[in-house]
Chimera marker file (.cmm) of the C-alpha trace (Angstrom):
<marker_set name="trace">
<marker id="1" x="92.003" y="79.107" z="97.571" r="1" g="1" b="0" radius="0.5"/>
<marker id="2" x="94.071" y="79.846" z="100.637" r="1" g="1" b="0" radius="0.5"/>
<marker id="3" x="97.572" y="81.306" z="100.804" r="1" g="1" b="0" radius="0.5"/>
<marker id="4" x="99.916" y="79.970" z="103.434" r="1" g="1" b="0" radius="0.5"/>
<marker id="5" x="102.379" y="82.372" z="105.088" r="1" g="1" b="0" radius="0.5"/>
<marker id="6" x="105.931" y="82.283" z="103.804" r="1" g="1" b="0" radius="0.5"/>
<marker id="7" x="108.152" y="80.319" z="106.134" r="1" g="1" b="0" radius="0.5"/>
<marker id="8" x="110.272" y="82.769" z="108.127" r="1" g="1" b="0" radius="0.5"/>
<marker id="9" x="108.172" y="85.834" z="107.239" r="1" g="1" b="0" radius="0.5"/>
<marker id="10" x="107.919" y="88.453" z="110.003" r="1" g="1" b="0" radius="0.5"/>
<marker id="11" x="104.979" y="90.828" z="110.258" r="1" g="1" b="0" radius="0.5"/>
<marker id="12" x="106.456" y="94.237" z="111.063" r="1" g="1" b="0" radius="0.5"/>
<marker id="13" x="104.876" y="97.492" z="112.202" r="1" g="1" b="0" radius="0.5"/>
<marker id="14" x="105.384" y="99.934" z="109.345" r="1" g="1" b="0" radius="0.5"/>
<marker id="15" x="104.407" y="103.522" z="108.623" r="1" g="1" b="0" radius="0.5"/>
<marker id="16" x="104.018" y="103.830" z="104.851" r="1" g="1" b="0" radius="0.5"/>
<marker id="17" x="102.664" y="101.398" z="102.285" r="1" g="1" b="0" radius="0.5"/>
<marker id="18" x="105.601" y="101.472" z="99.868" r="1" g="1" b="0" radius="0.5"/>
<marker id="19" x="108.532" y="101.661" z="102.274" r="1" g="1" b="0" radius="0.5"/>
<marker id="20" x="106.781" y="99.223" z="104.620" r="1" g="1" b="0" radius="0.5"/>
<marker id="21" x="106.282" y="96.682" z="101.838" r="1" g="1" b="0" radius="0.5"/>
<marker id="22" x="109.879" y="97.039" z="100.694" r="1" g="1" b="0" radius="0.5"/>
<marker id="23" x="111.098" y="96.685" z="104.273" r="1" g="1" b="0" radius="0.5"/>
<marker id="24" x="109.189" y="93.406" z="104.613" r="1" g="1" b="0" radius="0.5"/>
<marker id="25" x="110.873" y="92.074" z="101.472" r="1" g="1" b="0" radius="0.5"/>
<marker id="26" x="114.344" y="93.199" z="102.581" r="1" g="1" b="0" radius="0.5"/>
<marker id="27" x="113.933" y="91.790" z="106.112" r="1" g="1" b="0" radius="0.5"/>
<marker id="28" x="112.589" y="88.498" z="104.735" r="1" g="1" b="0" radius="0.5"/>
<marker id="29" x="115.762" y="88.229" z="102.677" r="1" g="1" b="0" radius="0.5"/>
<marker id="30" x="118.040" y="88.911" z="105.656" r="1" g="1" b="0" radius="0.5"/>
<marker id="31" x="118.643" y="92.658" z="105.276" r="1" g="1" b="0" radius="0.5"/>
<marker id="32" x="117.202" y="94.689" z="108.161" r="1" g="1" b="0" radius="0.5"/>
<marker id="33" x="116.880" y="98.033" z="106.370" r="1" g="1" b="0" radius="0.5"/>
<marker id="34" x="114.722" y="100.696" z="108.028" r="1" g="1" b="0" radius="0.5"/>
<marker id="35" x="111.853" y="102.459" z="106.296" r="1" g="1" b="0" radius="0.5"/>
<marker id="36" x="113.711" y="105.735" z="106.814" r="1" g="1" b="0" radius="0.5"/>
<marker id="37" x="116.740" y="104.368" z="104.977" r="1" g="1" b="0" radius="0.5"/>
<marker id="38" x="114.563" y="103.082" z="102.133" r="1" g="1" b="0" radius="0.5"/>
<marker id="39" x="112.852" y="106.472" z="101.891" r="1" g="1" b="0" radius="0.5"/>
<marker id="40" x="116.229" y="108.147" z="101.534" r="1" g="1" b="0" radius="0.5"/>
<marker id="41" x="117.738" y="105.758" z="98.988" r="1" g="1" b="0" radius="0.5"/>
<marker id="42" x="114.481" y="105.864" z="97.020" r="1" g="1" b="0" radius="0.5"/>
<marker id="43" x="114.730" y="109.599" z="96.431" r="1" g="1" b="0" radius="0.5"/>
<marker id="44" x="112.992" y="111.318" z="99.316" r="1" g="1" b="0" radius="0.5"/>
<marker id="45" x="109.521" y="112.711" z="99.822" r="1" g="1" b="0" radius="0.5"/>
<marker id="46" x="107.016" y="114.334" z="97.480" r="1" g="1" b="0" radius="0.5"/>
<marker id="47" x="103.929" y="116.300" z="98.495" r="1" g="1" b="0" radius="0.5"/>
<marker id="48" x="100.560" y="116.949" z="96.840" r="1" g="1" b="0" radius="0.5"/>
<marker id="49" x="97.587" y="119.095" z="97.760" r="1" g="1" b="0" radius="0.5"/>
<marker id="50" x="94.653" y="118.688" z="95.397" r="1" g="1" b="0" radius="0.5"/>
<marker id="51" x="91.254" y="120.291" z="95.832" r="1" g="1" b="0" radius="0.5"/>
<marker id="52" x="88.573" y="119.677" z="93.247" r="1" g="1" b="0" radius="0.5"/>
<marker id="53" x="85.324" y="121.602" z="93.519" r="1" g="1" b="0" radius="0.5"/>
<marker id="54" x="82.704" y="119.657" z="95.455" r="1" g="1" b="0" radius="0.5"/>
<marker id="55" x="85.211" y="117.274" z="97.004" r="1" g="1" b="0" radius="0.5"/>
<marker id="56" x="87.235" y="117.279" z="100.183" r="1" g="1" b="0" radius="0.5"/>
<marker id="57" x="90.867" y="118.264" z="99.660" r="1" g="1" b="0" radius="0.5"/>
<marker id="58" x="93.363" y="115.488" z="99.167" r="1" g="1" b="0" radius="0.5"/>
<marker id="59" x="96.651" y="115.893" z="100.966" r="1" g="1" b="0" radius="0.5"/>
<marker id="60" x="99.231" y="113.278" z="100.306" r="1" g="1" b="0" radius="0.5"/>
<marker id="61" x="102.861" y="112.550" z="100.297" r="1" g="1" b="0" radius="0.5"/>
<marker id="62" x="105.066" y="109.794" z="99.148" r="1" g="1" b="0" radius="0.5"/>
<marker id="63" x="108.515" y="109.225" z="97.970" r="1" g="1" b="0" radius="0.5"/>
<marker id="64" x="109.367" y="110.255" z="94.457" r="1" g="1" b="0" radius="0.5"/>
<marker id="65" x="106.032" y="110.778" z="92.675" r="1" g="1" b="0" radius="0.5"/>
<marker id="66" x="107.354" y="109.813" z="89.202" r="1" g="1" b="0" radius="0.5"/>
<marker id="67" x="107.109" y="106.074" z="89.829" r="1" g="1" b="0" radius="0.5"/>
<marker id="68" x="110.860" y="105.701" z="90.173" r="1" g="1" b="0" radius="0.5"/>
<marker id="69" x="110.955" y="105.119" z="93.932" r="1" g="1" b="0" radius="0.5"/>
<marker id="70" x="111.117" y="101.335" z="93.942" r="1" g="1" b="0" radius="0.5"/>
<marker id="71" x="113.547" y="100.949" z="91.009" r="1" g="1" b="0" radius="0.5"/>
<marker id="72" x="115.818" y="103.693" z="92.399" r="1" g="1" b="0" radius="0.5"/>
<marker id="73" x="115.833" y="102.161" z="95.892" r="1" g="1" b="0" radius="0.5"/>
<marker id="74" x="116.604" y="98.806" z="94.301" r="1" g="1" b="0" radius="0.5"/>
<marker id="75" x="119.471" y="100.129" z="92.164" r="1" g="1" b="0" radius="0.5"/>
<marker id="76" x="120.979" y="101.921" z="95.145" r="1" g="1" b="0" radius="0.5"/>
<marker id="77" x="120.833" y="98.793" z="97.303" r="1" g="1" b="0" radius="0.5"/>
<marker id="78" x="121.853" y="96.313" z="94.617" r="1" g="1" b="0" radius="0.5"/>
<marker id="79" x="118.398" y="94.729" z="94.264" r="1" g="1" b="0" radius="0.5"/>
<marker id="80" x="116.714" y="94.185" z="90.896" r="1" g="1" b="0" radius="0.5"/>
<marker id="81" x="113.083" y="95.357" z="91.011" r="1" g="1" b="0" radius="0.5"/>
<marker id="82" x="110.758" y="94.640" z="88.104" r="1" g="1" b="0" radius="0.5"/>
<marker id="83" x="107.311" y="96.127" z="87.524" r="1" g="1" b="0" radius="0.5"/>
<marker id="84" x="104.583" y="93.976" z="85.992" r="1" g="1" b="0" radius="0.5"/>
<marker id="85" x="101.417" y="95.686" z="84.725" r="1" g="1" b="0" radius="0.5"/>
<marker id="86" x="98.160" y="94.706" z="83.063" r="1" g="1" b="0" radius="0.5"/>
<marker id="87" x="94.685" y="96.191" z="82.781" r="1" g="1" b="0" radius="0.5"/>
<marker id="88" x="93.140" y="92.852" z="83.725" r="1" g="1" b="0" radius="0.5"/>
<marker id="89" x="92.690" y="92.101" z="87.433" r="1" g="1" b="0" radius="0.5"/>
<marker id="90" x="92.452" y="88.355" z="86.781" r="1" g="1" b="0" radius="0.5"/>
<marker id="91" x="95.623" y="88.335" z="84.652" r="1" g="1" b="0" radius="0.5"/>
<marker id="92" x="97.405" y="90.327" z="87.370" r="1" g="1" b="0" radius="0.5"/>
<marker id="93" x="96.298" y="87.851" z="90.030" r="1" g="1" b="0" radius="0.5"/>
<marker id="94" x="97.385" y="84.829" z="87.994" r="1" g="1" b="0" radius="0.5"/>
<marker id="95" x="100.749" y="86.402" z="87.142" r="1" g="1" b="0" radius="0.5"/>
<marker id="96" x="101.381" y="87.297" z="90.785" r="1" g="1" b="0" radius="0.5"/>
<marker id="97" x="100.487" y="83.802" z="91.984" r="1" g="1" b="0" radius="0.5"/>
<marker id="98" x="102.753" y="82.266" z="89.350" r="1" g="1" b="0" radius="0.5"/>
<marker id="99" x="105.666" y="84.489" z="90.425" r="1" g="1" b="0" radius="0.5"/>
<marker id="100" x="105.056" y="83.566" z="94.062" r="1" g="1" b="0" radius="0.5"/>
<marker id="101" x="104.880" y="79.871" z="93.224" r="1" g="1" b="0" radius="0.5"/>
<marker id="102" x="108.157" y="80.017" z="91.312" r="1" g="1" b="0" radius="0.5"/>
<marker id="103" x="110.207" y="82.277" z="93.566" r="1" g="1" b="0" radius="0.5"/>
<marker id="104" x="108.923" y="81.699" z="97.074" r="1" g="1" b="0" radius="0.5"/>
<marker id="105" x="107.839" y="78.085" z="96.786" r="1" g="1" b="0" radius="0.5"/>
<marker id="106" x="104.521" y="79.176" z="98.270" r="1" g="1" b="0" radius="0.5"/>
<marker id="107" x="101.962" y="76.451" z="98.978" r="1" g="1" b="0" radius="0.5"/>
<marker id="108" x="98.632" y="77.408" z="97.423" r="1" g="1" b="0" radius="0.5"/>
<marker id="109" x="95.587" y="75.250" z="98.057" r="1" g="1" b="0" radius="0.5"/>
<link id1="1" id2="2" r="1" g="1" b="0" radius="0.2"/>
<link id1="2" id2="3" r="1" g="1" b="0" radius="0.2"/>
<link id1="3" id2="4" r="1" g="1" b="0" radius="0.2"/>
<link id1="4" id2="5" r="1" g="1" b="0" radius="0.2"/>
<link id1="5" id2="6" r="1" g="1" b="0" radius="0.2"/>
<link id1="6" id2="7" r="1" g="1" b="0" radius="0.2"/>
<link id1="7" id2="8" r="1" g="1" b="0" radius="0.2"/>
<link id1="8" id2="9" r="1" g="1" b="0" radius="0.2"/>
<link id1="9" id2="10" r="1" g="1" b="0" radius="0.2"/>
<link id1="10" id2="11" r="1" g="1" b="0" radius="0.2"/>
<link id1="11" id2="12" r="1" g="1" b="0" radius="0.2"/>
<link id1="12" id2="13" r="1" g="1" b="0" radius="0.2"/>
<link id1="13" id2="14" r="1" g="1" b="0" radius="0.2"/>
<link id1="14" id2="15" r="1" g="1" b="0" radius="0.2"/>
<link id1="15" id2="16" r="1" g="1" b="0" radius="0.2"/>
<link id1="16" id2="17" r="1" g="1" b="0" radius="0.2"/>
<link id1="17" id2="18" r="1" g="1" b="0" radius="0.2"/>
<link id1="18" id2="19" r="1" g="1" b="0" radius="0.2"/>
<link id1="19" id2="20" r="1" g="1" b="0" radius="0.2"/>
<link id1="20" id2="21" r="1" g="1" b="0" radius="0.2"/>
<link id1="21" id2="22" r="1" g="1" b="0" radius="0.2"/>
<link id1="22" id2="23" r="1" g="1" b="0" radius="0.2"/>
<link id1="23" id2="24" r="1" g="1" b="0" radius="0.2"/>
<link id1="24" id2="25" r="1" g="1" b="0" radius="0.2"/>
<link id1="25" id2="26" r="1" g="1" b="0" radius="0.2"/>
<link id1="26" id2="27" r="1" g="1" b="0" radius="0.2"/>
<link id1="27" id2="28" r="1" g="1" b="0" radius="0.2"/>
<link id1="28" id2="29" r="1" g="1" b="0" radius="0.2"/>
<link id1="29" id2="30" r="1" g="1" b="0" radius="0.2"/>
<link id1="30" id2="31" r="1" g="1" b="0" radius="0.2"/>
<link id1="31" id2="32" r="1" g="1" b="0" radius="0.2"/>
<link id1="32" id2="33" r="1" g="1" b="0" radius="0.2"/>
<link id1="33" id2="34" r="1" g="1" b="0" radius="0.2"/>
<link id1="34" id2="35" r="1" g="1" b="0" radius="0.2"/>
<link id1="35" id2="36" r="1" g="1" b="0" radius="0.2"/>
<link id1="36" id2="37" r="1" g="1" b="0" radius="0.2"/>
<link id1="37" id2="38" r="1" g="1" b="0" radius="0.2"/>
<link id1="38" id2="39" r="1" g="1" b="0" radius="0.2"/>
<link id1="39" id2="40" r="1" g="1" b="0" radius="0.2"/>
<link id1="40" id2="41" r="1" g="1" b="0" radius="0.2"/>
<link id1="41" id2="42" r="1" g="1" b="0" radius="0.2"/>
<link id1="42" id2="43" r="1" g="1" b="0" radius="0.2"/>
<link id1="43" id2="44" r="1" g="1" b="0" radius="0.2"/>
<link id1="44" id2="45" r="1" g="1" b="0" radius="0.2"/>
<link id1="45" id2="46" r="1" g="1" b="0" radius="0.2"/>
<link id1="46" id2="47" r="1" g="1" b="0" radius="0.2"/>
<link id1="47" id2="48" r="1" g="1" b="0" radius="0.2"/>
<link id1="48" id2="49" r="1" g="1" b="0" radius="0.2"/>
<link id1="49" id2="50" r="1" g="1" b="0" radius="0.2"/>
<link id1="50" id2="51" r="1" g="1" b="0" radius="0.2"/>
<link id1="51" id2="52" r="1" g="1" b="0" radius="0.2"/>
<link id1="52" id2="53" r="1" g="1" b="0" radius="0.2"/>
<link id1="53" id2="54" r="1" g="1" b="0" radius="0.2"/>
<link id1="54" id2="55" r="1" g="1" b="0" radius="0.2"/>
<link id1="55" id2="56" r="1" g="1" b="0" radius="0.2"/>
<link id1="56" id2="57" r="1" g="1" b="0" radius="0.2"/>
<link id1="57" id2="58" r="1" g="1" b="0" radius="0.2"/>
<link id1="58" id2="59" r="1" g="1" b="0" radius="0.2"/>
<link id1="59" id2="60" r="1" g="1" b="0" radius="0.2"/>
<link id1="60" id2="61" r="1" g="1" b="0" radius="0.2"/>
<link id1="61" id2="62" r="1" g="1" b="0" radius="0.2"/>
<link id1="62" id2="63" r="1" g="1" b="0" radius="0.2"/>
<link id1="63" id2="64" r="1" g="1" b="0" radius="0.2"/>
<link id1="64" id2="65" r="1" g="1" b="0" radius="0.2"/>
<link id1="65" id2="66" r="1" g="1" b="0" radius="0.2"/>
<link id1="66" id2="67" r="1" g="1" b="0" radius="0.2"/>
<link id1="67" id2="68" r="1" g="1" b="0" radius="0.2"/>
<link id1="68" id2="69" r="1" g="1" b="0" radius="0.2"/>
<link id1="69" id2="70" r="1" g="1" b="0" radius="0.2"/>
<link id1="70" id2="71" r="1" g="1" b="0" radius="0.2"/>
<link id1="71" id2="72" r="1" g="1" b="0" radius="0.2"/>
<link id1="72" id2="73" r="1" g="1" b="0" radius="0.2"/>
<link id1="73" id2="74" r="1" g="1" b="0" radius="0.2"/>
<link id1="74" id2="75" r="1" g="1" b="0" radius="0.2"/>
<link id1="75" id2="76" r="1" g="1" b="0" radius="0.2"/>
<link id1="76" id2="77" r="1" g="1" b="0" radius="0.2"/>
<link id1="77" id2="78" r="1" g="1" b="0" radius="0.2"/>
<link id1="78" id2="79" r="1" g="1" b="0" radius="0.2"/>
<link id1="79" id2="80" r="1" g="1" b="0" radius="0.2"/>
<link id1="80" id2="81" r="1" g="1" b="0" radius="0.2"/>
<link id1="81" id2="82" r="1" g="1" b="0" radius="0.2"/>
<link id1="82" id2="83" r="1" g="1" b="0" radius="0.2"/>
<link id1="83" id2="84" r="1" g="1" b="0" radius="0.2"/>
<link id1="84" id2="85" r="1" g="1" b="0" radius="0.2"/>
<link id1="85" id2="86" r="1" g="1" b="0" radius="0.2"/>
<link id1="86" id2="87" r="1" g="1" b="0" radius="0.2"/>
<link id1="87" id2="88" r="1" g="1" b="0" radius="0.2"/>
<link id1="88" id2="89" r="1" g="1" b="0" radius="0.2"/>
<link id1="89" id2="90" r="1" g="1" b="0" radius="0.2"/>
<link id1="90" id2="91" r="1" g="1" b="0" radius="0.2"/>
<link id1="91" id2="92" r="1" g="1" b="0" radius="0.2"/>
<link id1="92" id2="93" r="1" g="1" b="0" radius="0.2"/>
<link id1="93" id2="94" r="1" g="1" b="0" radius="0.2"/>
<link id1="94" id2="95" r="1" g="1" b="0" radius="0.2"/>
<link id1="95" id2="96" r="1" g="1" b="0" radius="0.2"/>
<link id1="96" id2="97" r="1" g="1" b="0" radius="0.2"/>
<link id1="97" id2="98" r="1" g="1" b="0" radius="0.2"/>
<link id1="98" id2="99" r="1" g="1" b="0" radius="0.2"/>
<link id1="99" id2="100" r="1" g="1" b="0" radius="0.2"/>
<link id1="100" id2="101" r="1" g="1" b="0" radius="0.2"/>
<link id1="101" id2="102" r="1" g="1" b="0" radius="0.2"/>
<link id1="102" id2="103" r="1" g="1" b="0" radius="0.2"/>
<link id1="103" id2="104" r="1" g="1" b="0" radius="0.2"/>
<link id1="104" id2="105" r="1" g="1" b="0" radius="0.2"/>
<link id1="105" id2="106" r="1" g="1" b="0" radius="0.2"/>
<link id1="106" id2="107" r="1" g="1" b="0" radius="0.2"/>
<link id1="107" id2="108" r="1" g="1" b="0" radius="0.2"/>
<link id1="108" id2="109" r="1" g="1" b="0" radius="0.2"/>
</marker_set>
C-alpha cells in the first residue's frame, strides 16, 4: 500500500511535534498560523524532569501536559478537534485510513 501526498500539501520546517502537526493542518486549510501562536492558544508550556534510578534523566517540555492542548487550541481558533483512541494498532491504522479516505479524498493504492 502506498499513500499519495495530499494535493496542495506543503511540507514545512517545524520545531515541535504537536504544534508542527497542527500548523501543517491549519496551513493546508488556508490558515497560516505560526507554531508560536498555536502554543499560546493551546495553553502554554509544561516542563518535566524525571530521573529513575539506573536510567538517564528525561527532560521534556510540551504544551499543556493534561492532554488538553489540541482541543483547547481548536476551541480557541474555532476548529473542532476529535480524539480517536484504541489499544489495537491495526484498528487505529484502519480507522485513520478510513478518515483520510472520507475527508481528504486521499488516493490509496
